[in-house]
Each structure stands twice: as C-alpha cells, then as structure tokens.
ZADO-1210 file (C-alpha; in nm, 4 decimals, padded with zeros to 6 digits):
<atoms>
<atom x="-05.6892" y="02.8998" z="-05.2597" code="MET" pos="1"/>
<atom x="-05.6274" y="02.8389" z="-04.8890" code="THR" pos="2"/>
<atom x="-05.7949" y="02.5277" z="-04.7553" code="ARG" pos="3"/>
<atom x="-05.9948" y="02.5597" z="-04.4377" code="LEU" pos="4"/>
<atom x="-05.8839" y="02.3431" z="-04.1428" code="PRO" pos="5"/>
<atom x="-06.0752" y="02.0188" z="-04.0991" code="VAL" pos="6"/>
<atom x="-06.1939" y="02.1175" z="-03.7525" code="ASN" pos="7"/>
<atom x="-06.3628" y="02.4365" z="-03.8723" code="ILE" pos="8"/>
<atom x="-06.5353" y="02.2516" z="-04.1584" code="VAL" pos="9"/>
<atom x="-06.6564" y="01.9647" z="-03.9411" code="LEU" pos="10"/>
<atom x="-06.7487" y="02.1997" z="-03.6575" code="GLY" pos="11"/>
<atom x="-06.9361" y="02.4276" z="-03.8936" code="GLY" pos="12"/>
<atom x="-07.1360" y="02.1381" z="-04.0392" code="VAL" pos="13"/>
<atom x="-07.2331" y="02.0052" z="-03.6953" code="LEU" pos="14"/>
<atom x="-07.3144" y="02.3515" z="-03.5625" code="ALA" pos="15"/>
<atom x="-07.5288" y="02.4342" z="-03.8652" code="MET" pos="16"/>
<atom x="-07.7110" y="02.1019" z="-03.8261" code="LEU" pos="17"/>
<atom x="-07.8038" y="02.1813" z="-03.4661" code="VAL" pos="18"/>
<atom x="-07.8929" y="02.5423" z="-03.5447" code="LEU" pos="19"/>
<atom x="-08.0994" y="02.4280" z="-03.8416" code="GLY" pos="20"/>
<atom x="-08.3020" y="02.1895" z="-03.6252" code="LEU" pos="21"/>
<atom x="-08.3537" y="02.4614" z="-03.3665" code="ALA" pos="22"/>
<atom x="-08.4675" y="02.7100" z="-03.6318" code="ALA" pos="23"/>
<atom x="-08.6957" y="02.4537" z="-03.7967" code="LEU" pos="24"/>
<atom x="-08.8644" y="02.3835" z="-03.4624" code="SER" pos="25"/>
<atom x="-08.9811" y="02.7450" z="-03.4542" code="LEU" pos="26"/>
<atom x="-09.2172" y="02.6778" z="-03.7453" code="VAL" pos="27"/>
<atom x="-09.2580" y="02.2993" z="-03.7602" code="TRP" pos="28"/>
<atom x="-09.2201" y="01.9808" z="-03.5590" code="THR" pos="29"/>
<atom x="-09.3628" y="01.6390" z="-03.6560" code="PRO" pos="30"/>
<atom x="-09.5997" y="01.6524" z="-03.3562" code="HIS" pos="31"/>
<atom x="-09.6821" y="01.8787" z="-03.0652" code="ASP" pos="32"/>
<atom x="-09.3845" y="01.8242" z="-02.8364" code="PHE" pos="33"/>
<atom x="-09.6039" y="01.8534" z="-02.5247" code="ALA" pos="34"/>
<atom x="-09.8892" y="01.6305" z="-02.6454" code="ALA" pos="35"/>
<atom x="-09.9390" y="01.3256" z="-02.4193" code="LEU" pos="36"/>
<atom x="-10.0625" y="00.9871" z="-02.5387" code="ASN" pos="37"/>
<atom x="-10.0265" y="00.7304" z="-02.2617" code="ILE" pos="38"/>
<atom x="-10.1610" y="00.4535" z="-02.4854" code="ARG" pos="39"/>
<atom x="-09.8563" y="00.4832" z="-02.7115" code="SER" pos="40"/>
<atom x="-09.5933" y="00.5283" z="-02.4400" code="LYS" pos="41"/>
<atom x="-09.2480" y="00.3817" z="-02.5063" code="LEU" pos="42"/>
<atom x="-09.3533" y="00.3095" z="-02.8626" code="GLY" pos="43"/>
<atom x="-09.0884" y="00.1926" z="-03.1121" code="PRO" pos="44"/>
<atom x="-08.9876" y="00.3981" z="-03.4151" code="PRO" pos="45"/>
<atom x="-09.2433" y="00.3888" z="-03.6956" code="ASP" pos="46"/>
<atom x="-09.3747" y="00.6022" z="-03.9814" code="ALA" pos="47"/>
<atom x="-09.5635" y="00.8279" z="-03.7385" code="THR" pos="48"/>
<atom x="-09.3033" y="00.8604" z="-03.4634" code="HIS" pos="49"/>
<atom x="-08.9630" y="00.8410" z="-03.6305" code="TRP" pos="50"/>
<atom x="-08.7690" y="00.7817" z="-03.3082" code="LEU" pos="51"/>
<atom x="-09.0559" y="00.6400" z="-03.1076" code="GLY" pos="52"/>
<atom x="-09.2253" y="00.7898" z="-02.8023" code="THR" pos="53"/>
<atom x="-09.1205" y="00.8453" z="-02.4410" code="ASP" pos="54"/>
<atom x="-09.2735" y="00.7242" z="-02.1152" code="GLN" pos="55"/>
<atom x="-09.5625" y="00.9711" z="-02.1517" code="LEU" pos="56"/>
<atom x="-09.6286" y="00.9015" z="-02.5177" code="GLY" pos="57"/>
<atom x="-09.4654" y="01.2218" z="-02.6411" code="ARG" pos="58"/>
<atom x="-09.2940" y="01.2198" z="-02.9795" code="ASP" pos="59"/>
<atom x="-08.9171" y="01.1979" z="-02.9252" code="VAL" pos="60"/>
<atom x="-08.8188" y="01.3803" z="-03.2465" code="VAL" pos="61"/>
<atom x="-09.0426" y="01.6762" z="-03.1607" code="SER" pos="62"/>
<atom x="-08.9009" y="01.6833" z="-02.8079" code="GLN" pos="63"/>
<atom x="-08.5424" y="01.6835" z="-02.9378" code="LEU" pos="64"/>
<atom x="-08.6118" y="01.9621" z="-03.1884" code="MET" pos="65"/>
<atom x="-08.7884" y="02.1849" z="-02.9356" code="ALA" pos="66"/>
<atom x="-08.5138" y="02.1141" z="-02.6802" code="ALA" pos="67"/>
<atom x="-08.2533" y="02.2258" z="-02.9364" code="ALA" pos="68"/>
<atom x="-08.4380" y="02.5570" z="-02.9701" code="ARG" pos="69"/>
<atom x="-08.4415" y="02.6099" z="-02.5934" code="ASN" pos="70"/>
<atom x="-08.0774" y="02.5087" z="-02.5550" code="SER" pos="71"/>
<atom x="-07.9607" y="02.7417" z="-02.8339" code="MET" pos="72"/>
<atom x="-08.1694" y="03.0279" z="-02.6936" code="SER" pos="73"/>
<atom x="-08.0251" y="02.9884" z="-02.3441" code="VAL" pos="74"/>
<atom x="-07.6683" y="02.9580" z="-02.4740" code="ALA" pos="75"/>
<atom x="-07.7056" y="03.2620" z="-02.7002" code="LEU" pos="76"/>
<atom x="-07.8611" y="03.4776" z="-02.4278" code="ALA" pos="77"/>
<atom x="-07.6010" y="03.3714" z="-02.1720" code="ALA" pos="78"/>
<atom x="-07.3048" y="03.4353" z="-02.4024" code="VAL" pos="79"/>
<atom x="-07.4416" y="03.7727" z="-02.5162" code="LEU" pos="80"/>
<atom x="-07.5121" y="03.8867" z="-02.1594" code="LEU" pos="81"/>
<atom x="-07.1938" y="03.7542" z="-02.0033" code="GLY" pos="82"/>
<atom x="-06.9848" y="03.8558" z="-02.3034" code="GLY" pos="83"/>
<atom x="-07.1171" y="04.2119" z="-02.3105" code="SER" pos="84"/>
<atom x="-07.0426" y="04.2692" z="-01.9435" code="ILE" pos="85"/>
<atom x="-06.7079" y="04.0922" z="-01.9610" code="GLY" pos="86"/>
<atom x="-06.5945" y="04.2856" z="-02.2702" code="ILE" pos="87"/>
<atom x="-06.6862" y="04.6182" z="-02.1090" code="LEU" pos="88"/>
<atom x="-06.4951" y="04.5279" z="-01.7936" code="LEU" pos="89"/>
<atom x="-06.1961" y="04.4100" z="-01.9961" code="GLY" pos="90"/>
<atom x="-06.1893" y="04.7295" z="-02.2010" code="LEU" pos="91"/>
<atom x="-06.2185" y="04.9369" z="-01.8840" code="LEU" pos="92"/>
<atom x="-05.9350" y="04.7508" z="-01.7156" code="ALA" pos="93"/>
<atom x="-05.7072" y="04.7854" z="-02.0163" code="SER" pos="94"/>
<atom x="-05.7889" y="05.1508" z="-02.0785" code="ALA" pos="95"/>
<atom x="-05.7559" y="05.2718" z="-01.7206" code="MET" pos="96"/>
<atom x="-05.4828" y="05.0462" z="-01.5846" code="GLY" pos="97"/>
<atom x="-05.3588" y="05.0883" z="-01.2291" code="GLY" pos="98"/>
<atom x="-05.5845" y="05.0001" z="-00.9400" code="TRP" pos="99"/>
<atom x="-05.8906" y="04.9798" z="-01.1660" code="ILE" pos="100"/>
<atom x="-05.7285" y="04.7074" z="-01.3741" code="GLU" pos="101"/>
<atom x="-05.6227" y="04.5227" z="-01.0592" code="ASP" pos="102"/>
<atom x="-05.9757" y="04.5484" z="-00.9151" code="ALA" pos="103"/>
<atom x="-06.1363" y="04.4132" z="-01.2327" code="VAL" pos="104"/>
<atom x="-05.8934" y="04.1218" z="-01.2498" code="MET" pos="105"/>
<atom x="-05.9487" y="04.0359" z="-00.8815" code="ARG" pos="106"/>
<atom x="-06.3231" y="04.0390" z="-00.9434" code="LEU" pos="107"/>
<atom x="-06.2636" y="03.8065" z="-01.2382" code="ALA" pos="108"/>
<atom x="-06.0663" y="03.5734" z="-01.0116" code="ASP" pos="109"/>
<atom x="-06.3571" y="03.5786" z="-00.7673" code="LEU" pos="110"/>
<atom x="-06.5944" y="03.4888" z="-01.0492" code="GLY" pos="111"/>
<atom x="-06.3776" y="03.1893" z="-01.1448" code="PHE" pos="112"/>
<atom x="-06.3859" y="03.0719" z="-00.7829" code="ALA" pos="113"/>
<atom x="-06.7676" y="03.0838" z="-00.7666" code="PHE" pos="114"/>
<atom x="-06.9173" y="02.7816" z="-00.9499" code="PRO" pos="115"/>
<atom x="-07.2107" y="02.8393" z="-01.1828" code="ALA" pos="116"/>
<atom x="-07.3967" y="02.5473" z="-01.0262" code="LEU" pos="117"/>
<atom x="-07.3784" y="02.7079" z="-00.6821" code="LEU" pos="118"/>
<atom x="-07.4996" y="03.0373" z="-00.8278" code="PHE" pos="119"/>
<atom x="-07.7878" y="02.8569" z="-01.0032" code="ALA" pos="120"/>
<atom x="-07.8866" y="02.6823" z="-00.6797" code="ILE" pos="121"/>
<atom x="-07.8858" y="03.0158" z="-00.4993" code="MET" pos="122"/>
<atom x="-08.1061" y="03.1741" z="-00.7667" code="LEU" pos="123"/>
<atom x="-08.3410" y="02.8751" z="-00.7630" code="ALA" pos="124"/>
<atom x="-08.3714" y="02.8944" z="-00.3850" code="ALA" pos="125"/>
<atom x="-08.4673" y="03.2627" z="-00.4012" code="VAL" pos="126"/>
<atom x="-08.6658" y="03.2892" z="-00.7263" code="PHE" pos="127"/>
<atom x="-08.7399" y="02.9285" z="-00.8201" code="GLY" pos="128"/>
<atom x="-08.5876" y="02.7210" z="-01.1033" code="PRO" pos="129"/>
<atom x="-08.6386" y="02.8590" z="-01.4541" code="SER" pos="130"/>
<atom x="-08.4656" y="02.9157" z="-01.7864" code="LEU" pos="131"/>
<atom x="-08.4097" y="03.2804" z="-01.6903" code="THR" pos="132"/>
<atom x="-08.2134" y="03.1790" z="-01.3831" code="ASN" pos="133"/>
<atom x="-08.0167" y="02.9302" z="-01.5927" code="ALA" pos="134"/>
<atom x="-07.9247" y="03.2114" z="-01.8329" code="VAL" pos="135"/>
<atom x="-07.8100" y="03.4315" z="-01.5443" code="LEU" pos="136"/>
<atom x="-07.6029" y="03.1518" z="-01.3899" code="ALA" pos="137"/>
<atom x="-07.4302" y="03.0653" z="-01.7177" code="ILE" pos="138"/>
<atom x="-07.3769" y="03.4329" z="-01.8023" code="ALA" pos="139"/>
<atom x="-07.2134" y="03.4793" z="-01.4627" code="PHE" pos="140"/>
<atom x="-06.9378" y="03.2295" z="-01.5434" code="ILE" pos="141"/>
<atom x="-06.8833" y="03.3920" z="-01.8845" code="ASN" pos="142"/>
<atom x="-06.8117" y="03.7383" z="-01.7454" code="ILE" pos="143"/>
<atom x="-06.4605" y="03.6689" z="-01.6059" code="PRO" pos="144"/>
<atom x="-06.3648" y="03.4690" z="-01.9152" code="VAL" pos="145"/>
<atom x="-06.4479" y="03.7525" z="-02.1542" code="PHE" pos="146"/>
<atom x="-06.2993" y="04.0123" z="-01.9189" code="ALA" pos="147"/>
<atom x="-05.9617" y="03.8353" z="-01.9179" code="ARG" pos="148"/>
<atom x="-05.9571" y="03.7680" z="-02.2923" code="VAL" pos="149"/>
<atom x="-06.0550" y="04.1276" z="-02.3722" code="THR" pos="150"/>
<atom x="-05.8067" y="04.2803" z="-02.1322" code="ARG" pos="151"/>
<atom x="-05.5174" y="04.0647" z="-02.2572" code="ALA" pos="152"/>
<atom x="-05.5965" y="04.1373" z="-02.6230" code="SER" pos="153"/>
<atom x="-05.6577" y="04.5080" z="-02.5635" code="ALA" pos="154"/>
<atom x="-05.3281" y="04.5537" z="-02.3778" code="ASN" pos="155"/>
<atom x="-05.1454" y="04.4480" z="-02.6931" code="GLN" pos="156"/>
<atom x="-05.3358" y="04.6988" z="-02.9076" code="ILE" pos="157"/>
<atom x="-05.2707" y="04.9902" z="-02.6710" code="TRP" pos="158"/>
<atom x="-04.8995" y="04.9674" z="-02.7585" code="THR" pos="159"/>
<atom x="-04.9577" y="05.0090" z="-03.1340" code="ARG" pos="160"/>
<atom x="-04.8442" y="05.3247" z="-03.3130" code="ASP" pos="161"/>
<atom x="-05.1916" y="05.4224" z="-03.4380" code="TYR" pos="162"/>
<atom x="-05.3238" y="05.4158" z="-03.0820" code="VAL" pos="163"/>
<atom x="-05.0345" y="05.6310" z="-02.9679" code="THR" pos="164"/>
<atom x="-05.1132" y="05.8719" z="-03.2519" code="ALA" pos="165"/>
<atom x="-05.4785" y="05.8817" z="-03.1502" code="ALA" pos="166"/>
<atom x="-05.3828" y="05.9654" z="-02.7918" code="ARG" pos="167"/>
<atom x="-05.1468" y="06.2366" z="-02.9158" code="ALA" pos="168"/>
<atom x="-05.4337" y="06.3818" z="-03.1195" code="ALA" pos="169"/>
<atom x="-05.6330" y="06.4283" z="-02.8009" code="GLY" pos="170"/>
<atom x="-05.8776" y="06.1368" z="-02.8258" code="MET" pos="171"/>
<atom x="-05.9987" y="06.0195" z="-02.4863" code="ASN" pos="172"/>
<atom x="-05.9620" y="05.6609" z="-02.3706" code="ARG" pos="173"/>
<atom x="-06.3269" y="05.5675" z="-02.4170" code="SER" pos="174"/>
<atom x="-06.3265" y="05.6860" z="-02.7779" code="THR" pos="175"/>
<atom x="-06.0021" y="05.5018" z="-02.8509" code="ILE" pos="176"/>
<atom x="-06.1441" y="05.1868" z="-02.6927" code="SER" pos="177"/>
<atom x="-06.4547" y="05.2107" z="-02.9100" code="ARG" pos="178"/>
<atom x="-06.2957" y="05.3126" z="-03.2406" code="ASP" pos="179"/>
<atom x="-05.9558" y="05.1408" z="-03.2301" code="HIS" pos="180"/>
<atom x="-05.9323" y="04.8780" z="-02.9586" code="ILE" pos="181"/>
<atom x="-06.2641" y="04.6953" z="-02.9897" code="LEU" pos="182"/>
<atom x="-06.2538" y="04.6460" z="-03.3710" code="PRO" pos="183"/>
<atom x="-05.9007" y="04.5091" z="-03.3490" code="ASN" pos="184"/>
<atom x="-05.9771" y="04.2549" z="-03.0783" code="ILE" pos="185"/>
<atom x="-06.2934" y="04.1274" z="-03.2472" code="ALA" pos="186"/>
<atom x="-06.1271" y="03.8082" z="-03.3747" code="ALA" pos="187"/>
<atom x="-06.0164" y="03.6617" z="-03.0371" code="PRO" pos="188"/>
<atom x="-06.3437" y="03.7721" z="-02.8764" code="VAL" pos="189"/>
<atom x="-06.5508" y="03.5981" z="-03.1462" code="ILE" pos="190"/>
<atom x="-06.3408" y="03.2836" z="-03.1111" code="VAL" pos="191"/>
<atom x="-06.3924" y="03.2869" z="-02.7359" code="GLN" pos="192"/>
<atom x="-06.7650" y="03.3464" z="-02.7804" code="ALA" pos="193"/>
<atom x="-06.7913" y="03.0392" z="-03.0033" code="THR" pos="194"/>
<atom x="-06.6108" y="02.8237" z="-02.7489" code="ILE" pos="195"/>
<atom x="-06.8208" y="02.9628" z="-02.4628" code="GLU" pos="196"/>
<atom x="-07.1339" y="02.8863" z="-02.6655" code="PHE" pos="197"/>
<atom x="-07.0391" y="02.5190" z="-02.6530" code="ALA" pos="198"/>
<atom x="-06.9723" y="02.5437" z="-02.2796" code="VAL" pos="199"/>
<atom x="-07.3084" y="02.7168" z="-02.2289" code="ALA" pos="200"/>
<atom x="-07.4928" y="02.4335" z="-02.4084" code="ILE" pos="201"/>
<atom x="-07.3316" y="02.1795" z="-02.1778" code="LEU" pos="202"/>
<atom x="-07.4006" y="02.3948" z="-01.8711" code="ALA" pos="203"/>
<atom x="-07.7672" y="02.4352" z="-01.9656" code="GLU" pos="204"/>
<atom x="-07.8030" y="02.0595" z="-02.0064" code="ALA" pos="205"/>
<atom x="-07.6406" y="02.0023" z="-01.6667" code="ALA" pos="206"/>
<atom x="-07.8647" y="02.2558" z="-01.4927" code="LEU" pos="207"/>
<atom x="-08.1773" y="02.1121" z="-01.6559" code="SER" pos="208"/>
<atom x="-08.0676" y="01.7617" z="-01.5580" code="TYR" pos="209"/>
<atom x="-08.0610" y="01.8792" z="-01.1966" code="LEU" pos="210"/>
<atom x="-08.4003" y="02.0478" z="-01.2316" code="GLY" pos="211"/>
<atom x="-08.2592" y="02.4007" z="-01.2246" code="LEU" pos="212"/>
<atom x="-08.3189" y="02.4863" z="-01.5902" code="GLY" pos="213"/>
<atom x="-08.6162" y="02.4366" z="-01.8198" code="ALA" pos="214"/>
<atom x="-08.9315" y="02.3364" z="-01.6367" code="GLN" pos="215"/>
<atom x="-09.2082" y="02.1096" z="-01.7728" code="PRO" pos="216"/>
<atom x="-09.3589" y="02.1130" z="-02.0270" code="PRO" pos="217"/>
<atom x="-09.0674" y="02.3007" z="-02.1910" code="ALA" pos="218"/>
<atom x="-08.8339" y="02.0300" z="-02.3274" code="PRO" pos="219"/>
<atom x="-08.4628" y="02.0159" z="-02.2544" code="SER" pos="220"/>
<atom x="-08.1937" y="01.7663" z="-02.3468" code="TRP" pos="221"/>
<atom x="-08.0738" y="01.7625" z="-01.9870" code="GLY" pos="222"/>
<atom x="-08.4185" y="01.6959" z="-01.8435" code="ARG" pos="223"/>
<atom x="-08.4814" y="01.4276" z="-02.1067" code="MET" pos="224"/>
<atom x="-08.1683" y="01.2539" z="-01.9756" code="LEU" pos="225"/>
<atom x="-08.2898" y="01.2881" z="-01.6169" code="ALA" pos="226"/>
<atom x="-08.6304" y="01.1423" z="-01.7038" code="GLU" pos="227"/>
<atom x="-08.4734" y="00.8545" z="-01.8962" code="ALA" pos="228"/>
<atom x="-08.2305" y="00.7411" z="-01.6252" code="GLN" pos="229"/>
<atom x="-08.4946" y="00.5236" z="-01.4572" code="THR" pos="230"/>
<atom x="-08.5712" y="00.3565" z="-01.7917" code="LEU" pos="231"/>
<atom x="-08.2182" y="00.2629" z="-01.8951" code="MET" pos="232"/>
<atom x="-08.2905" y="-00.1107" z="-01.9088" code="TYR" pos="233"/>
<atom x="-08.6395" y="-00.0763" z="-02.0531" code="LEU" pos="234"/>
<atom x="-08.5797" y="00.2001" z="-02.3102" code="ALA" pos="235"/>
<atom x="-08.2099" y="00.3047" z="-02.3256" code="PRO" pos="236"/>
<atom x="-08.2709" y="00.4969" z="-02.6485" code="GLN" pos="237"/>
<atom x="-08.4490" y="00.7689" z="-02.4519" code="LEU" pos="238"/>
<atom x="-08.1129" y="00.8566" z="-02.2938" code="ALA" pos="239"/>
<atom x="-07.9058" y="00.7939" z="-02.6063" code="ILE" pos="240"/>
<atom x="-08.0914" y="01.0412" z="-02.8297" code="TYR" pos="241"/>
<atom x="-08.0558" y="01.3555" z="-02.6104" code="PRO" pos="242"/>
<atom x="-07.7021" y="01.2482" z="-02.5192" code="GLY" pos="243"/>
<atom x="-07.6074" y="01.2373" z="-02.8867" code="LEU" pos="244"/>
<atom x="-07.7653" y="01.5792" z="-02.9396" code="CYS" pos="245"/>
<atom x="-07.5601" y="01.7284" z="-02.6566" code="ILE" pos="246"/>
<atom x="-07.2403" y="01.5693" z="-02.7858" code="VAL" pos="247"/>
<atom x="-07.3095" y="01.6886" z="-03.1412" code="THR" pos="248"/>
<atom x="-07.3815" y="02.0469" z="-03.0338" code="ALA" pos="249"/>
<atom x="-07.0868" y="02.0765" z="-02.7952" code="VAL" pos="250"/>
<atom x="-06.8464" y="01.9079" z="-03.0364" code="LEU" pos="251"/>
<atom x="-06.9661" y="02.1204" z="-03.3277" code="GLY" pos="252"/>
<atom x="-06.9266" y="02.4575" z="-03.1607" code="PHE" pos="253"/>
<atom x="-06.6094" y="02.3476" z="-02.9847" code="GLY" pos="254"/>
<atom x="-06.4462" y="02.2455" z="-03.3128" code="LEU" pos="255"/>
<atom x="-06.5736" y="02.5616" z="-03.4796" code="LEU" pos="256"/>
<atom x="-06.4173" y="02.7792" z="-03.2107" code="GLY" pos="257"/>
<atom x="-06.0921" y="02.5841" z="-03.2294" code="ASP" pos="258"/>
<atom x="-06.0870" y="02.6207" z="-03.6065" code="GLY" pos="259"/>
<atom x="-06.1536" y="02.9939" z="-03.5902" code="LEU" pos="260"/>
<atom x="-05.8635" y="03.0271" z="-03.3498" code="ARG" pos="261"/>
<atom x="-05.6390" y="02.8389" z="-03.5914" code="ASP" pos="262"/>
<atom x="-05.7120" y="03.0774" z="-03.8793" code="ILE" pos="263"/>
<atom x="-05.7086" y="03.4010" z="-03.6759" code="THR" pos="264"/>
<atom x="-05.4065" y="03.3477" z="-03.4471" code="ASP" pos="265"/>
<atom x="-05.1009" y="03.4887" z="-03.6316" code="PRO" pos="266"/>
<atom x="-04.8647" y="03.2585" z="-03.4432" code="ARG" pos="267"/>
<atom x="-05.0488" y="02.9464" z="-03.5571" code="LEU" pos="268"/>
<atom x="-05.0729" y="03.0805" z="-03.9122" code="VAL" pos="269"/>
<atom x="-04.6951" y="03.1342" z="-03.9240" code="ARG" pos="270"/>
<atom x="-04.6324" y="02.7804" z="-03.7921" code="GLU" pos="271"/>
<atom x="-04.8404" y="02.6340" z="-04.0745" code="ARG" pos="272"/>
</atoms>
C-alpha cells in the first residue's frame, strides 16, 4: 500500500482541526463570544474560562472558535467566487485561443498588479468595511491565479487524441471544455484551490487587522491581534492565541495543498 506523504498527513490533521473547531462553533461555544464582563477582564485561565478573558471580559476560547468560523467562511466564499470566475476565464482562453486568449492573460496580469489590500481599501471607502468586501477583495486576487492555472492545464489537454476525436465528431468547443477539459484538469485546480484557501485565511486576517474585514462584535483572528497589540506587556497571551490559530490554519492548508500536488503531479510521482 502506498504511503501518503508526511506533508499531506500533517496538513490534513491541522486543517481538520481548524475546520472542526469552526464547525463546532456553529452549535456550541463555552460562552457567548460577544458577552462582556468588565469585572473579569484579563482574567487568567481557570475552569470557567479555559484560556482566560480579554480586555473586555470576553471568553478567549469562544472568541477563537467563532473567529475560526468567520475566517473559514470568508476563505471558502472567496476561493469559490474567485475560482469560479478564474476557471471560466481560463477555459475560455484555452478554448478560443488567439486574441481572446491574449486578452484574458493580459487581464490576469493586470489583476496580479493590483494588490488586494488596495482593492479592499477602495471598497471600504465606497461601501464601508465589512466581511462581504473582504470576500470580494480576496476573490479578486484569486481570479488571475485560477485563470492562469486553468489555461495552462487546459492547453495540455487540448492536444490529446480524445479531444481531437471529439472535435472531429463535430462537438463544439464549449461542450468539449465541459465534458473533456474540465474533468481532466480537476486535480491541479483542486490543488491550487487548497493553496489559495490558505492564502485567503492569511489575507482575511490581515484585512481584519487593518479594520477592513470583520466588524465588532463579529470576532476575527486578525482583529483580536489588533486589539491585543496595546496589551503586549500586560497580557501577551491575547496576541499569542490568535497568532497560533492563524499559523495552524495557514500551515495546515498549505501543507495539504503541497501534499496533494505531490501525489497528483505525474512528474513528481515518477521522481519518487
């Protein structure tokens, strides 16, 4: 039996841990994450508050769990939205070729040159900061990534004999893209989606840290870091806990994506 790479096992365990906490927060948290209790602010860990309380007396564990739910939701929505648009553009570029392919790739280059943070600031200036705007900003940076990956993978499939046979049988390009190209490029697209999920988690934390993501009372790892920076000498644990959560989530999905690439890339499989 083939052994799975260490990175995919470790990444899968870490990713499932974060996803499990996020899913559990949908039905249960030790306390109401938004409940304030000034009398118990900056409390130490005890039987009631397992990781203590923050500067407003809120339970840290409940905040971390609810923040995991928000972070996973934003990352999932951003990757699905950006990935869907990017995959469609990549398939279009590969299927049509010519000036259409060049136009899509130049648009992708433009997307790479436009930072997500700048796009988020622009959205916040027009519509106000929110999780929705964070999703749109992160999705925006995912579009060119998926477009390039899809186009490069699809170009290889278009040269295969079964695609040539389908074209000779009179199938149009859109049907071939749907029935033959897309199923055969699923592996690299899924790998890229896993990696972009990790990037989206980090981007959401950065936007929330700057006040452009989740707004109070909705918890966020990034905003928890921002609120804790003035308490580093008094209560450094308030910055350590969300920082560890971010590292765990990003490392988990990053390793998972890297491991999936290792077991789906034929060139790497042959080298092993």
